[in-house]
VOPAGU-2260 file (C-alpha; in pm, 1 decimal, decimal comma):
REM VOPAGU-2260
SITE   aa  ch    i         X         Y         Z
SITE  UNK   A    0   -9311,1   -2763,5  -29401,5
SITE  UNK   A    1   -8957,3   -2865,4  -29530,2
SITE  UNK   A    2   -8675,8   -2740,9  -29705,9
SITE  UNK   A    3   -8422,6   -2909,2  -29947,4
SITE  UNK   A    4   -8178,5   -2751,3  -30145,6
SITE  UNK   A    5   -7941,8   -2873,0  -30400,5
SITE  UNK   A    6   -7587,7   -2710,6  -30480,0
SITE  UNK   A    7   -7395,4   -2825,2  -30764,9
SITE  UNK   A    8   -7025,9   -2827,2  -30694,4
SITE  UNK   A    9   -6773,4   -2992,4  -30977,5
SITE  UNK   A   10   -7039,8   -3204,3  -31134,8
SITE  UNK   A   11   -7216,6   -3367,7  -30824,7
SITE  UNK   A   12   -7532,3   -3235,2  -30674,4
SITE  UNK   A   13   -7458,5   -3225,8  -30286,4
SITE  UNK   A   14   -7811,2   -3274,3  -30080,5
SITE  UNK   A   15   -7854,2   -3032,9  -29764,7
SITE  UNK   A   16   -8194,7   -3082,0  -29552,4
SITE  UNK   A   17   -8265,1   -2967,7  -29208,9
SITE  UNK   A   18   -8585,9   -3075,2  -29080,5
SITE  UNK   A   19   -8906,8   -2887,7  -28979,0
SITE  UNK   A   20   -8862,6   -2475,6  -29008,8
SITE  UNK   A   21   -8943,7   -2396,6  -28682,0
SITE  UNK   A   22   -9010,2   -2020,1  -28509,4
SITE  UNK   A   23   -8657,0   -1885,0  -28407,3
SITE  UNK   A   24   -8607,0   -1802,1  -28048,5
SITE  UNK   A   25   -8468,5   -1510,1  -27880,9
SITE  UNK   A   26   -8269,1   -1505,2  -27505,3
SITE  UNK   A   27   -8277,7   -1164,2  -27307,1
SITE  UNK   A   28   -8207,4   -1074,3  -26952,9
SITE  UNK   A   29   -7985,1    -890,6  -26760,1
SITE  UNK   A   30   -7610,9    -934,6  -26595,4
SITE  UNK   A   31   -7556,8    -809,8  -26214,0
SITE  UNK   A   32   -7273,8    -767,2  -25987,2
SITE  UNK   A   33   -7376,0   -1042,4  -25725,4
SITE  UNK   A   34   -7209,6    -872,4  -25465,4
SITE  UNK   A   35   -7388,3    -497,1  -25525,6
SITE  UNK   A   36   -7694,4    -633,7  -25743,3
SITE  UNK   A   37   -7575,6    -310,2  -25954,6
SITE  UNK   A   38   -7579,8    -377,8  -26337,9
SITE  UNK   A   39   -7249,8    -472,7  -26530,9
SITE  UNK   A   40   -7205,4    -270,7  -26844,5
SITE  UNK   A   41   -7021,8    -413,2  -27144,4
SITE  UNK   A   42   -7006,5    -758,0  -27066,5
SITE  UNK   A   43   -7010,3   -1018,4  -27314,4
SITE  UNK   A   44   -7279,9   -1255,0  -27377,0
SITE  UNK   A   45   -7285,2   -1492,1  -27639,8
SITE  UNK   A   46   -7389,3   -1866,4  -27722,5
SITE  UNK   A   47   -7047,3   -2076,6  -27713,5
SITE  UNK   A   48   -6880,0   -2169,9  -28087,8
SITE  UNK   A   49   -7181,7   -1953,4  -28252,4
SITE  UNK   A   50   -7208,0   -1587,9  -28418,5
SITE  UNK   A   51   -7474,8   -1485,7  -28191,0
SITE  UNK   A   52   -7382,7   -1293,6  -27906,7
SITE  UNK   A   53   -7383,8    -934,0  -27773,8
SITE  UNK   A   54   -7293,8    -688,2  -27459,6
SITE  UNK   A   55   -7469,3    -533,1  -27195,4
SITE  UNK   A   56   -7578,6    -202,3  -27233,8
SITE  UNK   A   57   -7570,8      59,8  -26956,3
SITE  UNK   A   58   -7908,4    -137,7  -26744,9
SITE  UNK   A   59   -7706,7    -462,0  -26764,5
SITE  UNK   A   60   -7968,7    -571,7  -27038,4
SITE  UNK   A   61   -7872,3    -798,0  -27313,0
SITE  UNK   A   62   -8052,7    -988,9  -27619,9
SITE  UNK   A   63   -7957,6   -1291,2  -27812,7
SITE  UNK   A   64   -8096,5   -1423,9  -28117,4
SITE  UNK   A   65   -8249,7   -1547,8  -28302,6
SITE  UNK   A   66   -8127,5   -1932,8  -28231,2
SITE  UNK   A   67   -8311,5   -2237,8  -28358,6
SITE  UNK   A   68   -8444,3   -2458,6  -28087,0
SITE  UNK   A   69   -8156,5   -2699,4  -27933,3
SITE  UNK   A   70   -7931,3   -2723,4  -27624,1
SITE  UNK   A   71   -7680,2   -2449,4  -27600,3
SITE  UNK   A   72   -7380,7   -2297,2  -27391,1
SITE  UNK   A   73   -7450,1   -1937,3  -27265,5
SITE  UNK   A   74   -7113,8   -1767,9  -27179,7
SITE  UNK   A   75   -7103,9   -1473,8  -26999,5
SITE  UNK   A   76   -6752,5   -1302,1  -26967,9
SITE  UNK   A   77   -6601,2    -982,1  -26778,8
SITE  UNK   A   78   -6233,9    -954,7  -26779,7
SITE  UNK   A   79   -6302,1    -851,5  -26377,6
SITE  UNK   A   80   -6499,6   -1124,0  -26302,5
SITE  UNK   A   81   -6537,1   -1508,3  -26327,1
SITE  UNK   A   82   -6708,2   -1613,0  -26652,6
SITE  UNK   A   83   -7050,3   -1810,0  -26647,3
SITE  UNK   A   84   -7138,0   -2064,7  -26826,7
SITE  UNK   A   85   -7500,3   -2164,9  -26805,8
SITE  UNK   A   86   -7676,6   -2448,8  -27048,9
SITE  UNK   A   87   -8005,4   -2347,8  -27167,7
SITE  UNK   A   88   -8236,5   -2574,6  -27361,1
SITE  UNK   A   89   -8439,6   -2357,7  -27637,1
SITE  UNK   A   90   -8751,4   -2503,4  -27759,9
SITE  UNK   A   91   -9024,3   -2317,7  -27862,0
SITE  UNK   A   92   -9105,9   -2004,8  -27648,7
SITE  UNK   A   93   -8834,3   -1691,2  -27560,7
SITE  UNK   A   94   -8664,6   -1704,7  -27235,3
SITE  UNK   A   95   -8523,2   -1453,6  -27007,2
SITE  UNK   A   96   -8234,1   -1514,1  -26774,9
SITE  UNK   A   97   -8074,1   -1289,6  -26489,4
SITE  UNK   A   98   -7686,2   -1363,9  -26443,9
SITE  UNK   A   99   -7479,8   -1253,0  -26143,8
SITE  UNK   A  100   -7114,8   -1234,8  -26168,5
SITE  UNK   A  101   -6870,2   -1303,5  -25893,2
SITE  UNK   A  102   -6581,5   -1098,6  -25881,0
SITE  UNK   A  103   -6267,3   -1285,3  -26013,4
SITE  UNK   A  104   -6056,8   -1399,4  -25741,9
SITE  UNK   A  105   -5649,2   -1341,9  -25700,6
SITE  UNK   A  106   -5472,1   -1673,1  -25852,4
SITE  UNK   A  107   -5132,5   -1722,7  -25778,8
SITE  UNK   A  108   -4951,3   -1900,1  -26125,0
SITE  UNK   A  109   -4581,8   -1995,7  -26143,4
SITE  UNK   A  110   -4533,7   -1828,5  -26458,2
SITE  UNK   A  111   -4234,4   -1945,9  -26641,7
SITE  UNK   A  112   -3926,8   -1687,5  -26721,0
SITE  UNK   A  113   -3846,4   -1857,7  -27071,2
SITE  UNK   A  114   -3581,2   -1751,3  -27361,2
SITE  UNK   A  115   -3726,3   -1592,1  -27708,3
SITE  UNK   A  116   -3627,4   -1944,8  -27820,0
SITE  UNK   A  117   -3812,3   -2158,4  -27542,7
SITE  UNK   A  118   -4125,4   -1935,8  -27614,5
SITE  UNK   A  119   -4077,6   -1958,2  -27985,9
SITE  UNK   A  120   -4083,4   -2325,7  -27969,2
SITE  UNK   A  121   -4421,9   -2328,0  -27745,3
SITE  UNK   A  122   -4576,4   -2103,0  -27942,4
SITE  UNK   A  123   -4519,8   -2317,3  -28259,9
SITE  UNK   A  124   -4656,7   -2603,0  -28053,5
SITE  UNK   A  125   -4986,4   -2409,2  -27941,7
SITE  UNK   A  126   -5040,5   -2249,8  -28302,8
SITE  UNK   A  127   -5027,2   -2635,6  -28473,9
SITE  UNK   A  128   -5226,5   -2725,9  -28201,0
SITE  UNK   A  129   -5489,2   -2485,1  -28180,3
SITE  UNK   A  130   -5522,3   -2373,5  -28496,9
SITE  UNK   A  131   -5406,2   -2633,0  -28683,2
SITE  UNK   A  132   -5162,8   -2700,5  -29003,7
SITE  UNK   A  133   -5427,3   -2687,9  -29300,6
SITE  UNK   A  134   -5444,3   -2419,7  -29541,8
SITE  UNK   A  135   -5707,1   -2253,7  -29341,6
SITE  UNK   A  136   -5460,7   -2276,6  -29023,6
SITE  UNK   A  137   -5168,4   -2062,9  -29257,0
SITE  UNK   A  138   -5415,8   -1802,0  -29320,3
SITE  UNK   A  139   -5549,4   -1764,4  -28958,9
SITE  UNK   A  140   -5340,5   -1542,9  -28714,1
SITE  UNK   A  141   -5375,7   -1498,0  -28315,9
SITE  UNK   A  142   -5360,3   -1115,9  -28300,7
SITE  UNK   A  143   -5286,4   -1078,4  -27969,7
SITE  UNK   A  144   -5010,7   -1380,8  -27884,4
SITE  UNK   A  145   -4821,0   -1162,8  -27638,9
SITE  UNK   A  146   -5137,1   -1245,5  -27407,8
SITE  UNK   A  147   -5036,1   -1603,4  -27387,1
SITE  UNK   A  148   -4871,3   -1668,0  -27072,7
SITE  UNK   A  149   -4690,4   -2044,6  -26969,7
SITE  UNK   A  150   -4686,6   -2183,1  -26659,8
SITE  UNK   A  151   -4511,4   -2525,6  -26479,1
SITE  UNK   A  152   -4723,7   -2824,0  -26482,1
SITE  UNK   A  153   -4706,2   -3085,2  -26241,1
SITE  UNK   A  154   -4394,4   -3265,6  -26326,0
SITE  UNK   A  155   -4116,1   -3176,8  -26605,1
SITE  UNK   A  156   -4224,5   -3191,5  -26969,9
SITE  UNK   A  157   -4608,9   -3042,4  -26859,5
SITE  UNK   A  158   -4679,0   -2691,5  -26997,1
SITE  UNK   A  159   -4976,1   -2495,0  -26911,0
SITE  UNK   A  160   -5085,6   -2196,5  -27121,5
SITE  UNK   A  161   -5307,1   -1905,9  -27033,8
SITE  UNK   A  162   -5479,0   -1606,3  -27093,2
SITE  UNK   A  163   -5626,6   -1307,7  -26893,3
SITE  UNK   A  164   -5828,0   -1186,2  -27159,2
SITE  UNK   A  165   -5991,0   -1371,3  -27483,2
SITE  UNK   A  166   -5770,3   -1404,3  -27787,9
SITE  UNK   A  167   -5868,4   -1239,3  -28105,5
SITE  UNK   A  168   -5812,2   -1463,6  -28386,0
SITE  UNK   A  169   -5845,7   -1358,5  -28752,7
SITE  UNK   A  170   -5941,1   -1640,3  -29017,8
SITE  UNK   A  171   -5872,7   -1458,4  -29333,0
SITE  UNK   A  172   -5972,5   -1806,2  -29518,5
SITE  UNK   A  173   -6315,6   -1828,7  -29394,7
SITE  UNK   A  174   -6360,0   -1452,7  -29289,1
SITE  UNK   A  175   -6427,1   -1489,3  -28924,6
SITE  UNK   A  176   -6295,5   -1316,3  -28627,5
SITE  UNK   A  177   -6294,2   -1544,1  -28307,1
SITE  UNK   A  178   -6282,3   -1415,6  -27976,1
SITE  UNK   A  179   -6159,3   -1744,4  -27786,8
SITE  UNK   A  180   -6149,9   -1723,7  -27390,4
SITE  UNK   A  181   -5913,1   -1978,0  -27332,8
SITE  UNK   A  182   -5940,5   -2180,3  -27023,1
SITE  UNK   A  183   -5640,9   -2409,5  -27003,7
SITE  UNK   A  184   -5390,8   -2539,6  -27332,2
SITE  UNK   A  185   -5161,1   -2846,7  -27194,4
SITE  UNK   A  186   -4884,4   -2966,3  -27345,0
SITE  UNK   A  187   -4678,2   -3259,7  -27259,4
SITE  UNK   A  188   -4398,7   -3262,9  -27417,5
SITE  UNK   A  189   -4257,9   -3593,8  -27275,0
SITE  UNK   A  190   -4572,2   -3808,0  -27382,2
SITE  UNK   A  191   -4642,9   -3594,7  -27727,8
SITE  UNK   A  192   -4985,5   -3489,9  -27586,6
SITE  UNK   A  193   -5201,5   -3159,9  -27600,3
SITE  UNK   A  194   -5535,0   -3071,7  -27541,6
SITE  UNK   A  195   -5703,6   -2720,0  -27521,3
SITE  UNK   A  196   -6063,6   -2598,1  -27415,6
SITE  UNK   A  197   -6274,7   -2264,7  -27380,5
SITE  UNK   A  198   -6529,0   -2081,4  -27553,2
SITE  UNK   A  199   -6534,6   -1948,6  -27891,7
SITE  UNK   A  200   -6766,4   -1636,6  -27997,4
SITE  UNK   A  201   -6747,1   -1541,6  -28394,7
SITE  UNK   A  202   -6822,2   -1277,8  -28590,6
SITE  UNK   A  203   -6783,7   -1187,4  -28983,9
SITE  UNK   A  204   -6502,2   -1042,5  -29081,6
SITE  UNK   A  205   -6528,0    -700,6  -29334,3
SITE  UNK   A  206   -6853,7    -670,3  -29533,7
SITE  UNK   A  207   -6807,7    -689,6  -29932,6
SITE  UNK   A  208   -6657,3   -1031,0  -29971,4
SITE  UNK   A  209   -6962,6   -1212,7  -29824,5
SITE  UNK   A  210   -6960,1   -1410,6  -30156,2
SITE  UNK   A  211   -6635,6   -1530,9  -30108,4
SITE  UNK   A  212   -6670,5   -1644,8  -29749,8
SITE  UNK   A  213   -6969,4   -1814,6  -29842,1
SITE  UNK   A  214   -6808,4   -1995,3  -30086,3
SITE  UNK   A  215   -6510,7   -2072,2  -29864,9
SITE  UNK   A  216   -6697,0   -2187,2  -29593,9
SITE  UNK   A  217   -6885,3   -2435,0  -29794,2
SITE  UNK   A  218   -6559,7   -2599,2  -29925,2
SITE  UNK   A  219   -6473,3   -2677,2  -29561,2
SITE  UNK   A  220   -6800,1   -2761,6  -29459,2
SITE  UNK   A  221   -6791,4   -3037,5  -29676,7
SITE  UNK   A  222   -6702,1   -3361,1  -29538,5
SITE  UNK   A  223   -6647,0   -3200,4  -29186,2
SITE  UNK   A  224   -6786,5   -3356,2  -28856,5
SITE  UNK   A  225   -7036,6   -3096,6  -28893,8
SITE  UNK   A  226   -7180,2   -3202,8  -29254,9
SITE  UNK   A  227   -7149,1   -3570,3  -29104,2
SITE  UNK   A  228   -7414,8   -3484,1  -28825,6
SITE  UNK   A  229   -7609,5   -3265,4  -29028,9
SITE  UNK   A  230   -7631,0   -3551,5  -29272,2
SITE  UNK   A  231   -7761,1   -3787,7  -29022,0
SITE  UNK   A  232   -7986,9   -3584,2  -28841,0
SITE  UNK   A  233   -8163,2   -3527,7  -29212,2
SITE  UNK   A  234   -8101,6   -3888,8  -29284,8
SITE  UNK   A  235   -7932,9   -3801,0  -29600,5
SITE  UNK   A  236   -7618,1   -3978,9  -29525,9
SITE  UNK   A  237   -7574,1   -4168,1  -29839,4
SITE  UNK   A  238   -7693,5   -3839,3  -30039,5
SITE  UNK   A  239   -7410,9   -3673,7  -29913,6
SITE  UNK   A  240   -7121,5   -3927,0  -29974,8
SITE  UNK   A  241   -7110,4   -4074,0  -29621,8
SITE  UNK   A  242   -7045,4   -4435,3  -29535,8
SITE  UNK   A  243   -7022,2   -4567,1  -29160,5
SITE  UNK   A  244   -6848,7   -4908,6  -29042,1
SITE  UNK   A  245   -6838,5   -5056,0  -28759,0
SITE  UNK   A  246   -6477,8   -5164,7  -28645,1
SITE  UNK   A  247   -6448,2   -5550,9  -28486,1
SITE  UNK   A  248   -6202,6   -5763,1  -28383,4
SITE  UNK   A  249   -6168,8   -6064,4  -28591,1
SITE  UNK   A  250   -6184,9   -6376,8  -28359,3
SITE  UNK   A  251   -5885,1   -6614,3  -28372,7
SITE  UNK   A  252   -5654,6   -6353,7  -28580,4
SITE  UNK   A  253   -5473,7   -5996,7  -28489,6
SITE  UNK   A  254   -5726,6   -5800,5  -28764,4
SITE  UNK   A  255   -6007,5   -5595,5  -28763,0
SITE  UNK   A  256   -6287,4   -5584,3  -28992,7
SITE  UNK   A  257   -6533,4   -5333,9  -29099,4
SITE  UNK   A  258   -6899,6   -5409,6  -29109,4
SITE  UNK   A  259   -7149,3   -5145,5  -29281,6
SITE  UNK   A  260   -7377,5   -4975,8  -29035,5
SITE  UNK   A  261   -7693,3   -4851,2  -29225,5
SITE  UNK   A  262   -7802,9   -4539,1  -29101,6
SITE  UNK   A  263   -8096,2   -4654,2  -28925,8
SITE  UNK   A  264   -7920,0   -4817,1  -28656,2
SITE  UNK   A  265   -7693,8   -4539,9  -28585,5
SITE  UNK   A  266   -7971,2   -4290,2  -28377,0
SITE  UNK   A  267   -8221,2   -4377,5  -28172,0
SITE  UNK   A  268   -8504,8   -4218,6  -27958,8
SITE  UNK   A  269   -8462,9   -4204,9  -27569,6
SITE  UNK   A  270   -8846,9   -4370,6  -27465,1
SITE  UNK   A  271   -8800,5   -4118,4  -27171,0
SITE  UNK   A  272   -8710,7   -3773,9  -27266,9
SITE  UNK   A  273   -8783,3   -3859,9  -27619,5
SITE  UNK   A  274   -8434,5   -3706,3  -27731,1
SITE  UNK   A  275   -8192,8   -3856,7  -28014,8
SITE  UNK   A  276   -7876,0   -4008,5  -27914,9
SITE  UNK   A  277   -7603,9   -4219,2  -28101,6
SITE  UNK   A  278   -7660,8   -4585,1  -28067,6
SITE  UNK   A  279   -7321,0   -4652,0  -28117,8
SITE  UNK   A  280   -7040,1   -4795,7  -27874,4
SITE  UNK   A  281   -6673,6   -4896,1  -27921,6
SITE  UNK   A  282   -6497,9   -4732,1  -28260,3
SITE  UNK   A  283   -6659,3   -4667,3  -28606,2
SITE  UNK   A  284   -6484,4   -4562,1  -28936,1
SITE  UNK   A  285   -6654,7   -4277,1  -29152,1
SITE  UNK   A  286   -6603,0   -4247,8  -29493,4
SITE  UNK   A  287   -6655,9   -3961,1  -29710,2
SITE  UNK   A  288   -6649,4   -4057,8  -30092,8
SITE  UNK   A  289   -6549,2   -3725,6  -30218,0
SITE  UNK   A  290   -6230,1   -3498,4  -30199,4
SITE  UNK   A  291   -6227,9   -3248,1  -29946,5
SITE  UNK   A  292   -6150,6   -2906,4  -30076,0
SITE  UNK   A  293   -5825,4   -2882,7  -29816,3
SITE  UNK   A  294   -5659,4   -3262,1  -29875,7
SITE  UNK   A  295   -5470,5   -3229,3  -30199,7
SITE  UNK   A  296   -5267,0   -2922,0  -30075,6
SITE  UNK   A  297   -5208,3   -3083,8  -29722,1
SITE  UNK   A  298   -5072,4   -3398,7  -29941,5
SITE  UNK   A  299   -4841,0   -3210,3  -30119,0
SITE  UNK   A  300   -4656,7   -3135,7  -29782,5
SITE  UNK   A  301   -4736,5   -3451,1  -29592,6
SITE  UNK   A  302   -4882,6   -3785,2  -29562,6
SITE  UNK   A  303   -5278,1   -3758,6  -29482,2
SITE  UNK   A  304   -5384,9   -3944,6  -29191,5
SITE  UNK   A  305   -5712,4   -4120,3  -29327,2
SITE  UNK   A  306   -5682,9   -4072,7  -29721,5
SITE  UNK   A  307   -5841,8   -4329,2  -29939,3
SITE  UNK   A  308   -5891,6   -4354,2  -30276,7
SITE  UNK   A  309   -6135,3   -4064,8  -30409,5
SITE  UNK   A  310   -6223,1   -3957,6  -30049,8
SITE  UNK   A  311   -6109,5   -3996,6  -29699,2
SITE  UNK   A  312   -6203,0   -4180,9  -29385,8
SITE  UNK   A  313   -6188,5   -4100,3  -29018,0
SITE  UNK   A  314   -6244,7   -4329,9  -28724,5
SITE  UNK   A  315   -6476,8   -4204,7  -28419,0
SITE  UNK   A  316   -6426,5   -4342,1  -28065,0
SITE  UNK   A  317   -6726,8   -4293,6  -27797,9
SITE  UNK   A  318   -6611,8   -4189,3  -27465,8
SITE  UNK   A  319   -6985,5   -4153,7  -27363,9
SITE  UNK   A  320   -7302,6   -4373,3  -27390,3
SITE  UNK   A  321   -7544,3   -4264,3  -27504,6
SITE  UNK   A  322   -7424,8   -3935,6  -27647,8
SITE  UNK   A  323   -7749,9   -3716,7  -27718,5
SITE  UNK   A  324   -7829,9   -3474,5  -28011,6
SITE  UNK   A  325   -7949,1   -3168,9  -27987,7
SITE  UNK   A  326   -8279,9   -3005,2  -28245,1
SITE  UNK   A  327   -7966,7   -2932,3  -28492,0
SITE  UNK   A  328   -7802,0   -3313,0  -28498,9
SITE  UNK   A  329   -7508,1   -3163,4  -28306,1
SITE  UNK   A  330   -7373,6   -3334,0  -28006,9
SITE  UNK   A  331   -7491,5   -3167,3  -27670,2
SITE  UNK   A  332   -7145,0   -3280,4  -27517,2
SITE  UNK   A  333   -6914,5   -3255,2  -27823,6
SITE  UNK   A  334   -6636,6   -3446,9  -27594,4
SITE  UNK   A  335   -6844,8   -3748,8  -27622,7
SITE  UNK   A  336   -6659,0   -3895,5  -27931,8
SITE  UNK   A  337   -6275,3   -3885,8  -28002,2
SITE  UNK   A  338   -6171,5   -3847,9  -28350,5
SITE  UNK   A  339   -5834,0   -4001,4  -28523,9
SITE  UNK   A  340   -5787,3   -4008,2  -28950,1
SITE  UNK   A  341   -5875,0   -3730,3  -29131,7
SITE  UNK   A  342   -6132,0   -3531,0  -28917,8
SITE  UNK   A  343   -5808,2   -3507,1  -28667,5
SITE  UNK   A  344   -5703,8   -3182,6  -28874,2
SITE  UNK   A  345   -6027,9   -3021,2  -28782,9
SITE  UNK   A  346   -5881,3   -2755,6  -28537,6
SITE  UNK   A  347   -6021,3   -2407,9  -28454,3
SITE  UNK   A  348   -5913,5   -2258,0  -28808,8
SITE  UNK   A  349   -6120,5   -2519,1  -28994,7
SITE  UNK   A  350   -6410,7   -2537,2  -28769,7
SITE  UNK   A  351   -6752,0   -2317,1  -28832,6
SITE  UNK   A  352   -6973,5   -2183,5  -28597,7
SITE  UNK   A  353   -7230,7   -2418,8  -28486,1
SITE  UNK   A  354   -7503,0   -2201,2  -28647,6
SITE  UNK   A  355   -7342,0   -2199,3  -28979,6
SITE  UNK   A  356   -7563,8   -2371,6  -29251,4
SITE  UNK   A  357   -7467,5   -2373,9  -29599,1
SITE  UNK   A  358   -7694,6   -2162,0  -29850,9
C-alpha cells in the first residue's frame, strides 16, 4: 500500500510520497561499564539527528523506537565516559545491542584566556556559523553558552571550540529542544573558514502548541535539502517544483553551461548490494521553483545567495562517489555532498530531525 497526501498551500498543491508502508522497528539493549560490567544508569541513547531517544534505567536497559527501516547512527553518551557512535542498519526485525562504555581519559587542553570582548567576537562567529542567520536562527538560543570553551589551533588565527557537556538549544521557531554533543568547532580567522560536527537529539517543546509547530516545520521543510531528497526518493521532483541541472564547462570559452538532468538518471541501484546511490559526479544546480518561507525576510537584510526569479537555486558538489541513500531516501553519509547557494543557509536552526515527515 502507498500513501499520497496533498497539502494546499498558497494556491498550489504540494505532493509528498514516501513509498511503501513498512512496519516500524525498535532497538533495545543495555549499556554497561566496560571495566566492571556494571549497568550504567541515566546514559543517553538516541538515533543521531532524530527525536528517537531514551535514557537507560536502573539495570542499564534502553528501548529506541519505533523507527522506519534505514541506516542510522546510534549515539550513546554519558558525561564520565567516551561517547559511542554505532552505525546500524534496520531492515525488518527488531534488534538488540549491548554497549560497553569506557571511562573518559583526561585530556590536556590549551584553553584560551580571553577578554570579554574577544570571547564576544568569537561567540558571534560561532552562533552565525552554527545556528545560521535566518529568521529561525534569530529565535534560537543556546542556553548554556558559558559551557563553550575555546583553545588555540596549530597556527595563528585558528581557534577550536568545544564543550564537556552537550549544548542545550531551544528553537522557538520550529518547536524543538536540541541536545547537541559538540565534538569540534573550528574557526580559521585568516582563511575565513569554519566547520563543526557533533551529534544531536531533538525533543518537542511544551505541549499545547503542536499546530503552530507543525505549520512552521512545514514552512521550513519546503525547498530544503530534506524535501529535495524525499522528492528524489519518491520520484516526485517535478511535482514538488524541483529541477536539476549538470554544470559543465563550455569548451573553448570561459563559461559554464547548465544541462537539464532527468530524474531517472539521478539515482541508480547497486547490482551487488541492491542499495540506491546518487549517480552524479562533479557539480550540479538544483532549482526550487517556489519562494521559500524565510527568503523574503532574509532578502530585507542582505543579498540572498542563490536567489532567482520565483524561487532559489543551490549547488551541490559531490565529495564522495558513490553516495548511498538509505530506505528513507536520505544520504547515509551527509558529508558526501558540499552545498552552496541557497542551501548554504541551512544551519542548525533551520534543520529538522531526520524522522520528520510533513502531515
